[in-house]
TITILUM-546395 format. One record per residue (C-alpha): x, y, z; residue number from 1. Coordinates in steps of 0.25 Angstrom, whole numbers, padded with zeros to 4 digits. Example, Ala and Ser with C-alpha at 12.3 -4.5 7.8 and 13.67 -1.06 7.14 Angstrom:
BEGIN
u,v,w,num
0049,-0018,0031,1
0055,-0004,0029,2
This chain:
BEGIN
u,v,w,num
0287,-0512,-0347,1
0282,-0497,-0351,2
0277,-0487,-0341,3
0263,-0489,-0345,4
0264,-0504,-0342,5
0271,-0501,-0329,6
0260,-0492,-0325,7
0249,-0502,-0328,8
0256,-0514,-0322,9
0263,-0508,-0309,10
0255,-0496,-0305,11
0241,-0498,-0298,12
0230,-0494,-0307,13
0218,-0486,-0304,14
0210,-0490,-0316,15
0210,-0500,-0328,16
0212,-0489,-0338,17
0222,-0478,-0333,18
0226,-0467,-0342,19
0240,-0471,-0341,20
0246,-0458,-0347,21
0261,-0458,-0345,22
0263,-0444,-0339,23
0278,-0440,-0337,24
0276,-0425,-0334,25
0266,-0416,-0329,26
0267,-0401,-0329,27
0258,-0389,-0328,28
0244,-0394,-0333,29
0250,-0405,-0342,30
0254,-0420,-0341,31
0264,-0426,-0351,32
0265,-0440,-0355,33
0277,-0448,-0359,34
0275,-0445,-0374,35
0275,-0430,-0370,36
0260,-0428,-0372,37
0255,-0417,-0364,38
0241,-0418,-0357,39
0234,-0406,-0351,40
0230,-0411,-0337,41
0215,-0408,-0335,42
0214,-0416,-0322,43
0227,-0411,-0314,44
0229,-0425,-0308,45
0215,-0425,-0303,46
0215,-0411,-0297,47
0229,-0413,-0291,48
0238,-0404,-0300,49
0231,-0390,-0298,50
0243,-0382,-0301,51
0247,-0391,-0312,52
0258,-0401,-0314,53
0272,-0399,-0308,54
0270,-0385,-0305,55
0284,-0379,-0303,56
0281,-0374,-0289,57
0275,-0387,-0285,58
0287,-0395,-0290,59
0297,-0385,-0284,60
0290,-0387,-0270,61
0291,-0403,-0272,62
0305,-0402,-0275,63
0309,-0393,-0263,64
0301,-0401,-0253,65
0307,-0414,-0259,66
0321,-0409,-0257,67
0317,-0405,-0242,68
0310,-0418,-0237,69
0301,-0428,-0242,70
0294,-0437,-0231,71
0299,-0435,-0217,72
0288,-0441,-0208,73
0274,-0445,-0207,74
0264,-0434,-0208,75
0262,-0425,-0197,76
0274,-0428,-0188,77
0284,-0418,-0194,78
0283,-0403,-0198,79
0284,-0404,-0214,80
0283,-0390,-0219,81
0276,-0393,-0232,82
0265,-0400,-0224,83
0264,-0388,-0214,84
0264,-0377,-0225,85
0254,-0384,-0234,86
0244,-0387,-0222,87
0245,-0372,-0218,88
0242,-0367,-0232,89
0230,-0377,-0234,90
0225,-0373,-0220,91
0226,-0358,-0225,92
0218,-0361,-0237,93
0207,-0369,-0231,94
0196,-0363,-0222,95
0196,-0364,-0207,96
0196,-0374,-0200,97
0203,-0382,-0210,98
0217,-0380,-0205,99
0224,-0394,-0203,100
0229,-0402,-0215,101
0232,-0417,-0215,102
0240,-0420,-0227,103
0239,-0434,-0234,104
0244,-0440,-0246,105
0231,-0439,-0254,106
0217,-0435,-0255,107
0212,-0449,-0251,108
0220,-0449,-0238,109
0214,-0435,-0235,110
0200,-0441,-0236,111
0204,-0452,-0227,112
0210,-0443,-0217,113
0198,-0434,-0217,114
0189,-0445,-0214,115
0197,-0449,-0202,116
0197,-0435,-0197,117
0182,-0434,-0198,118
0180,-0447,-0191,119
0190,-0442,-0180,120
0184,-0428,-0178,121
0169,-0432,-0178,122
0170,-0446,-0172,123
0160,-0450,-0183,124
0162,-0459,-0195,125
0152,-0457,-0205,126
0155,-0450,-0218,127
0146,-0443,-0229,128
0152,-0443,-0243,129
0147,-0440,-0257,130
0144,-0448,-0269,131
0154,-0446,-0280,132
0164,-0441,-0271,133
0179,-0444,-0271,134
0188,-0443,-0259,135
0199,-0454,-0262,136
0200,-0469,-0263,137
0206,-0474,-0250,138
0197,-0481,-0242,139
0191,-0470,-0233,140
0191,-0460,-0245,141
0184,-0471,-0254,142
0173,-0473,-0243,143
0169,-0458,-0245,144
0171,-0459,-0260,145
0157,-0457,-0267,146
0156,-0468,-0277,147
0153,-0483,-0274,148
0160,-0488,-0287,149
0174,-0484,-0280,150
0170,-0488,-0266,151
0163,-0501,-0267,152
0176,-0510,-0271,153
0183,-0506,-0258,154
0172,-0508,-0248,155
0170,-0508,-0236,156
0174,-0493,-0234,157
0172,-0483,-0223,158
0158,-0485,-0216,159
0149,-0474,-0214,160
0151,-0466,-0227,161
0139,-0461,-0234,162
0139,-0456,-0248,163
0128,-0446,-0253,164
0127,-0438,-0266,165
0135,-0425,-0266,166
0126,-0412,-0265,167
0114,-0421,-0259,168
0105,-0420,-0247,169
0108,-0434,-0244,170
0122,-0431,-0242,171
0119,-0420,-0232,172
0109,-0429,-0225,173
0120,-0440,-0223,174
0128,-0431,-0214,175
0124,-0434,-0200,176
0129,-0435,-0186,177
0137,-0448,-0189,178
0145,-0441,-0200,179
0160,-0439,-0198,180
0162,-0432,-0211,181
0156,-0428,-0224,182
0166,-0428,-0236,183
0163,-0421,-0249,184
0170,-0414,-0261,185
0168,-0399,-0263,186
0166,-0402,-0277,187
0164,-0417,-0281,188
0175,-0420,-0291,189
0174,-0434,-0295,190
0159,-0433,-0297,191
0162,-0424,-0309,192
0163,-0410,-0302,193
0151,-0410,-0293,194
0148,-0397,-0286,195
0141,-0397,-0272,196
0129,-0388,-0270,197
0134,-0377,-0261,198
0123,-0378,-0251,199
0124,-0393,-0250,200
0139,-0393,-0247,201
0137,-0382,-0236,202
0126,-0391,-0230,203
0135,-0402,-0230,204
0145,-0393,-0222,205
0134,-0389,-0213,206
0129,-0403,-0209,207
0143,-0408,-0207,208
0145,-0396,-0197,209
0131,-0399,-0190,210
0134,-0414,-0188,211
0149,-0414,-0185,212
0153,-0420,-0198,213
0166,-0416,-0205,214
0165,-0411,-0219,215
0177,-0416,-0227,216
0178,-0409,-0241,217
0187,-0416,-0251,218
0195,-0405,-0259,219
0205,-0415,-0265,220
0200,-0412,-0279,221
0194,-0398,-0277,222
0205,-0392,-0268,223
0216,-0382,-0272,224
0208,-0373,-0282,225
0202,-0384,-0291,226
0188,-0379,-0290,227
0191,-0364,-0290,228
0193,-0362,-0275,229
0204,-0367,-0267,230
0194,-0377,-0260,231
0182,-0383,-0266,232
0174,-0382,-0254,233
0175,-0366,-0255,234
0165,-0367,-0266,235
0154,-0372,-0256,236
0159,-0363,-0244,237
0161,-0374,-0234,238
0172,-0377,-0225,239
0175,-0392,-0223,240
0180,-0399,-0211,241
0190,-0407,-0218,242
0196,-0404,-0232,243
0202,-0415,-0241,244
0214,-0411,-0250,245
0222,-0418,-0260,246
0225,-0418,-0275,247
0230,-0404,-0278,248
0235,-0403,-0263,249
0249,-0408,-0266,250
0251,-0401,-0279,251
0253,-0414,-0287,252
0259,-0421,-0275,253
0251,-0431,-0266,254
0244,-0424,-0255,255
0231,-0424,-0248,256
0225,-0418,-0235,257
0214,-0416,-0226,258
0212,-0403,-0219,259
0203,-0400,-0207,260
0203,-0392,-0194,261
0215,-0394,-0185,262
0206,-0398,-0173,263
0200,-0409,-0182,264
0213,-0414,-0188,265
0220,-0414,-0175,266
0211,-0426,-0171,267
0220,-0435,-0180,268
0232,-0433,-0172,269
0228,-0440,-0159,270
0219,-0452,-0154,271
0226,-0458,-0161,272
0239,-0451,-0164,273
0241,-0451,-0179,274
0227,-0452,-0182,275
0230,-0450,-0197,276
0244,-0451,-0202,277
0251,-0452,-0216,278
0265,-0454,-0220,279
0266,-0446,-0233,280
0254,-0437,-0231,281
0258,-0422,-0233,282
0271,-0426,-0240,283
0280,-0414,-0239,284
0282,-0414,-0254,285
0267,-0415,-0257,286
0264,-0403,-0247,287
0275,-0395,-0254,288
0269,-0397,-0267,289
0255,-0394,-0262,290
0260,-0381,-0256,291
0266,-0377,-0270,292
0254,-0381,-0277,293
0245,-0373,-0268,294
0254,-0361,-0270,295
0254,-0362,-0285,296
0238,-0363,-0284,297
0238,-0350,-0276,298
0249,-0342,-0283,299
0244,-0345,-0297,300
0230,-0342,-0293,301
0225,-0355,-0299,302
0212,-0355,-0292,303
0208,-0341,-0297,304
0209,-0347,-0311,305
0200,-0359,-0309,306
0186,-0353,-0312,307
0191,-0347,-0325,308
0197,-0360,-0329,309
0185,-0368,-0325,310
0176,-0359,-0333,311
0184,-0361,-0345,312
0183,-0376,-0344,313
0168,-0375,-0342,314
0167,-0365,-0354,315
0175,-0373,-0364,316
0170,-0387,-0360,317
0158,-0387,-0369,318
0155,-0399,-0378,319
0143,-0407,-0382,320
0149,-0419,-0375,321
0151,-0412,-0362,322
0139,-0414,-0353,323
0143,-0405,-0342,324
0156,-0398,-0336,325
0156,-0397,-0321,326
0167,-0388,-0315,327
0172,-0382,-0302,328
0184,-0375,-0305,329
0194,-0384,-0312,330
0187,-0397,-0308,331
0179,-0400,-0320,332
0170,-0412,-0325,333
0166,-0413,-0340,334
0154,-0422,-0340,335
0153,-0431,-0353,336
0143,-0441,-0357,337
0150,-0454,-0351,338
0162,-0459,-0344,339
0166,-0466,-0357,340
0166,-0452,-0364,341
0174,-0446,-0353,342
0185,-0457,-0354,343
0185,-0455,-0369,344
0187,-0440,-0367,345
0198,-0442,-0357,346
0205,-0450,-0367,347
0203,-0440,-0378,348
0208,-0429,-0369,349
0221,-0437,-0367,350
0223,-0438,-0382,351
0221,-0423,-0383,352
0231,-0420,-0372,353
0221,-0418,-0360,354
0222,-0426,-0347,355
0208,-0427,-0341,356
0200,-0437,-0332,357
0186,-0441,-0327,358
0179,-0441,-0313,359
0177,-0453,-0304,360
0162,-0451,-0302,361
0160,-0444,-0315,362
0167,-0452,-0326,363
0158,-0445,-0336,364
0166,-0432,-0333,365
0180,-0427,-0338,366
0188,-0422,-0326,367
0195,-0408,-0328,368
0203,-0404,-0316,369
0216,-0398,-0322,370
0227,-0391,-0315,371
0222,-0378,-0311,372
0234,-0372,-0319,373
0227,-0376,-0332,374
0227,-0364,-0341,375
0215,-0358,-0349,376
0222,-0362,-0362,377
0223,-0376,-0357,378
0208,-0376,-0353,379
0205,-0372,-0367,380
0213,-0383,-0373,381
0208,-0394,-0363,382
0193,-0390,-0366,383
0196,-0390,-0381,384
0202,-0403,-0381,385
0191,-0409,-0372,386
0181,-0405,-0382,387
0188,-0410,-0394,388
0189,-0424,-0387,389
0174,-0424,-0384,390
0171,-0420,-0398,391
0180,-0432,-0403,392
0173,-0442,-0395,393
């Protein structure tokens, strides 16, 4: 049995038609298949590989930590320097009072932990979330996901979750004295890069403060420079009560986190003790990789380059079959006429050595979210090839 058959027969599948590329190596901004074909990676593992694949500093940090120790004890009981160092650095990069980090294995787990924390801090249970939002697919995270297509098959879900349109007055009006938390993305990614109205998101912040609801901002896709600032919420000049982190947080290793004020986070440690617990969350190797990736991000001044690179994509992605290009930094949606046309375009891109994807709630858009290390020359090549593919369809 060849490896493709093994993949299809023995690995749980997430769709009926996986791409099934047999990737044997990834380095820099490229993926390499078993036949040696190189693909320019335009999605970076869905905003995971912000500093590129197998960056030497990240690999070295992983190797060093693996030689020192791997798992030693469940989360929170022993001092593990990679966790402590990384939490301290994150607290320094986030505004007050976001100074306590709870590391998880993934972004979905961060969402789950944040919902528990909000319930515990406020003593309330209701949640306001946005249509076309994505916060993970575990049961609690699925409850706040903003699309009934994905939710319906797994009901009953968490009660008391109310979904309203992003940027809408109805969303604001739904926040009331029974609301434990409001969960939003600073830029809606899976809806095809939807920006909030600044006054609206500031009104959400204000109403949460007035009514004692915690504002959870999901930075899982937008964090670590993706949008041209370290954090997506900086564009709207707000400070959340809880921030969700994931994807790029681990530098390519599995890692998530939710971050809040120490006074809030402390409530998970008593009545009951171990109010939130994880075996592998904040794995020392993942934290070491994350620290190294963060250092690369800052040392190579990648965030400072985002605006120029984003503007180049916007300038070059002009074609009669492109209806619109929406971008915030290197989170970009290329809107085409239909989802079928997008799928054909993605296949054409693969044949032209480009690896791209689509959006969950905007399947009529091509996703562009490359490693932040993508070069000007690679952007020009990508745009030229995308336009050639569109012209051939």
